[in-house]
C-alpha positions in Angstrom: 0.0 0.2 0.1 3.3 2.1 0.4 4.4 1.7 -2.9 1.0 2.5 -4.3 1.1 5.9 -2.7 4.5 6.7 -3.5 3.9 6.1 -7.0 0.0 7.6 -7.5 2.1 10.9 -5.6 5.2 10.5 -8.3 2.5 10.8 -11.0 0.6 13.2 -10.1 3.9 15.3 -9.6 5.3 14.2 -13.0 1.5 15.3 -14.0 1.5 18.6 -12.8 5.1 19.2 -14.2 3.8 18.4 -18.0 0.9 21.3 -17.5 3.5 23.6 -15.9 5.8 23.4 -18.9 3.4 23.2 -21.2 1.9 26.6 -20.2 5.3 28.4 -20.0 5.7 27.2 -24.1 1.8 28.6 -25.0 2.6 32.0 -27.0 0.7 34.4 -24.8 -2.3 36.2 -26.0 -1.8 39.3 -28.6 -3.4 42.8 -27.2 -6.0 43.9 -29.2 -4.9 46.6 -31.4 -7.1 50.0 -31.5 -7.9 50.3 -34.6 -6.6 53.2 -37.1 -9.1 55.6 -38.4 -9.3 56.1 -41.6 -8.8 59.4 -43.1 -11.9 59.7 -45.3 -13.6 59.8 -41.5 -12.4 63.3 -41.6 -14.1 66.4 -43.0 -17.3 64.4 -44.5 -20.7 64.7 -43.2 -21.8 61.4 -41.5 -25.0 59.9 -41.1 -26.5 57.9 -38.5 -30.0 56.6 -38.7 -31.7 54.8 -36.0 -29.2 53.5 -33.4 -30.3 52.4 -30.6 -32.4 49.6 -28.7 -35.6 48.8 -27.8 -36.2 49.1 -23.3 -36.5 46.7 -21.3 -39.4 44.7 -21.2 -41.3 46.4 -18.2 -39.2 49.5 -18.2 -41.1 52.5 -16.7 -40.7 55.4 -19.0 -39.0 58.0 -16.7 -36.9 55.1 -15.6 -33.2 55.5 -16.2 -31.7 53.1 -18.7 -28.3 51.6 -18.8 -25.9 53.5 -21.5 -25.3 52.9 -24.9 -22.0 53.4 -26.7 -21.3 54.8 -30.6 -17.7 55.4 -31.8 -17.7 58.4 -34.3 -14.8 57.7 -35.4 -15.5 54.3 -36.5 -19.0 55.3 -37.2 -20.7 52.2 -35.3 -22.1 51.1 -32.1 -19.7 49.3 -29.7 -20.1 46.7 -27.0 -20.4 47.2 -23.3 -17.5 44.9 -22.4 -15.7 48.6 -24.1 -16.8 50.4 -22.1 -13.6 51.9 -20.5 -11.5 51.9 -22.9 -11.2 54.3 -26.0 -12.8 52.7 -28.3 -16.4 55.0 -27.5 -16.7 58.6 -28.2 -20.4 59.3 -26.7 -23.1 57.2 -24.4 -26.8 57.5 -24.3 -28.3 57.4 -20.9 -30.7 58.4 -18.6 -34.5 58.3 -18.9 -34.9 57.0 -22.6 -31.4 56.8 -23.3 -31.3 60.6 -23.9 -28.4 61.7 -22.2 -25.5 62.7 -24.2 -21.9 62.1 -22.5 -18.5 62.0 -23.6 -15.8 59.4 -23.2 -13.3 60.7 -20.3 -11.2 58.4 -18.1 -11.2 61.8 -15.8 -14.2 62.1 -15.6 -15.2 61.7 -11.5 -16.7 64.0 -9.1 -20.2 63.2 -8.3 -21.6 61.9 -11.9 -18.8 59.8 -12.6 -18.0 59.5 -16.3 -19.4 55.8 -18.0 -14.9 55.7 -19.4 -14.0 56.7 -15.8 -10.3 54.7 -14.9 -10.0 54.3 -19.2 -7.4 56.0 -20.9 -10.2 58.3 -22.8 -9.5 61.9 -23.4 -13.2 63.1 -24.8 -15.4 65.7 -23.4 -19.0 66.8 -24.7 -20.6 70.6 -24.5 -23.6 72.1 -26.9 -24.5 75.5 -28.0 -27.1 77.7 -29.3 -26.3 77.5 -33.0 -27.5 75.5 -36.3 -25.1 72.6 -37.3 -24.0 74.7 -40.7 -23.0 78.0 -37.9 -20.4 75.9 -35.9 -17.2 76.1 -37.8 -14.9 77.3 -35.0 -13.5 74.2 -32.9 -14.0 74.8 -29.1 -11.4 75.2 -26.3 -10.4 71.9 -25.0 -11.3 73.9 -21.0 -15.0 74.5 -22.0 -15.7 70.2 -22.8 -17.5 68.5 -19.9 -16.2 65.3 -18.6 -19.4 64.0 -16.7 -21.8 61.4 -17.9 -24.9 62.2 -19.0 -24.5 66.1 -19.8 -26.5 67.2 -22.3 -30.9 66.5 -22.0 -33.9 68.0 -22.0 -34.1 72.2 -22.9 -35.1 75.0 -20.1 -38.0 75.7 -23.0 -39.7 72.6 -22.6 -41.1 70.3 -19.7 -38.5 68.5 -17.2 -35.2 71.3 -18.7 -32.1 71.2 -17.7 -30.0 73.8 -19.0 -29.1 74.2 -22.9 -30.3 70.4 -24.2 -30.7 69.0 -27.7 -34.1 68.4 -27.5 -37.4 70.0 -26.0 -40.4 67.5 -24.5 -43.2 68.7 -24.5 -45.3 66.7 -21.8 -49.0 67.6 -21.9 -48.5 68.8 -25.9 -49.3 72.2 -25.8 -46.0 73.6 -26.5 -45.8 72.9 -30.2 -49.8 71.4 -31.0 -53.0 71.1 -30.1 -52.8 68.7 -26.6 -54.6 65.4 -28.5 -53.2 62.7 -26.7 -51.1 61.4 -29.8 -49.3 65.1 -29.5 -48.2 64.8 -25.6 -45.1 63.2 -24.3 -43.0 64.3 -27.9 -39.5 64.8 -27.6 -38.2 67.5 -30.0 -34.7 67.3 -31.4 -33.7 71.1 -31.7 -32.0 70.8 -35.3 -33.7 74.0 -36.5 -35.7 76.5 -34.8 -39.0 75.8 -33.0 -41.9 77.7 -32.8 -43.1 76.8 -29.1 -46.7 78.3 -26.9 -45.5 79.3 -23.5 -47.6 78.7 -20.7 -49.2 82.2 -20.5 -49.9 82.2 -24.5 -47.0 83.7 -25.6 -45.0 82.8 -28.7 -41.2 82.0 -28.6 -39.0 80.5 -31.4 -36.4 78.4 -29.7 -32.7 78.4 -31.6 -31.3 74.8 -33.0 -28.5 73.3 -30.9 -25.6 71.6 -31.8 -23.5 69.4 -30.3 -19.9 68.7 -30.2 -17.7 65.9 -28.9 -13.6 65.9 -28.0 -13.4 62.1 -29.3 -12.0 59.6 -26.8 -8.8 60.6 -28.7 -8.5 63.6 -28.7 -10.9 64.7 -32.2 -13.2 66.5 -32.6 -17.0 66.3 -33.6 -20.2 68.3 -34.4 -23.6 66.4 -33.9 -26.9 67.6 -35.1 -29.3 65.4 -33.5 -32.5 64.6 -35.6 -35.0 62.1 -33.9 -35.3 60.1 -31.1 -38.2 58.2 -33.1 -37.5 55.2 -35.0 -37.8 56.0 -38.9 -38.7 59.2 -38.5 -37.1 62.9 -39.6 -40.1 65.2 -39.7 -41.5 66.4 -37.0 -44.4 66.3 -37.7 -44.8 62.9 -38.1 -43.6 62.3 -34.1 -46.5 60.3 -32.3 -46.9 59.9 -28.5 -46.4 56.0 -28.9 -43.6 55.7 -31.6 -41.0 53.1 -31.7 -37.9 55.1 -29.5 -35.3 56.0 -28.2 -34.0 55.0 -31.5 -31.1 58.4 -32.4 -31.0 59.8 -35.4 -28.3 62.2 -35.9 -25.6 63.9 -38.4 -21.9 64.9 -37.5 -18.4 65.6 -38.6 -15.3 65.2 -37.3 -12.2 66.7 -37.8 -8.5 65.8 -36.6 -6.6 66.6 -33.4 -5.1 70.5 -33.5 -7.4 71.5 -36.3 -9.5 74.7 -35.4 -12.1 74.8 -37.6 -14.9 72.4 -38.8 -15.0 71.8 -42.6 -16.3 69.6 -45.0 -14.1 68.7 -48.5 
């Protein structure tokens, strides 16, 4: 019995040694190489239509949603597994995923960036100008690096500063208050005529989102719609499929002073 135990122990040691030898000879996994951004991505108009996905079953309309991510430099959605990388440039989260943010590894504080701890050097801001009027690239110190920076406009309900869309809770700011015309999110890609609570009229000027990408390039974005397959304001209805984001953008290289289209 003693010899049998010694034999078993010896075989076990040989097996462990062979495993160690195999592990040492196995090649290390290749690190994933960051994609090279083609020159053709810069200084041209890029159109994105219906980026998004259905909300989870039973999700309350006013509940925060898990973020989804988009690469402006590669013009494609990015999986959540790449959250702490420089693969994405803009996040969509919060209520109906309508809150926008950039990708900054240093975006901490009370509202930490979704890319916190990663290599991203991005940021985001918004201006009260039309897309075509935005030519000069802002200084880096005016970009914001928190999460969920840009959302609803103060000229509508549930306003949160200068926003990329105006939310009409009762449907009376823009239309006649009918059921189908309530709870509409109006993208501010062009002027919008509204009726104020006191009956006065006002024209809300267009907004343009500006992003510093995770790698330090720049993009100006014209947000067009939150409704699937619908770009025209007159066609938007309360129960249309959402949130599916349509937007246009132009990329400019790091170090550029202006947005240009070749």
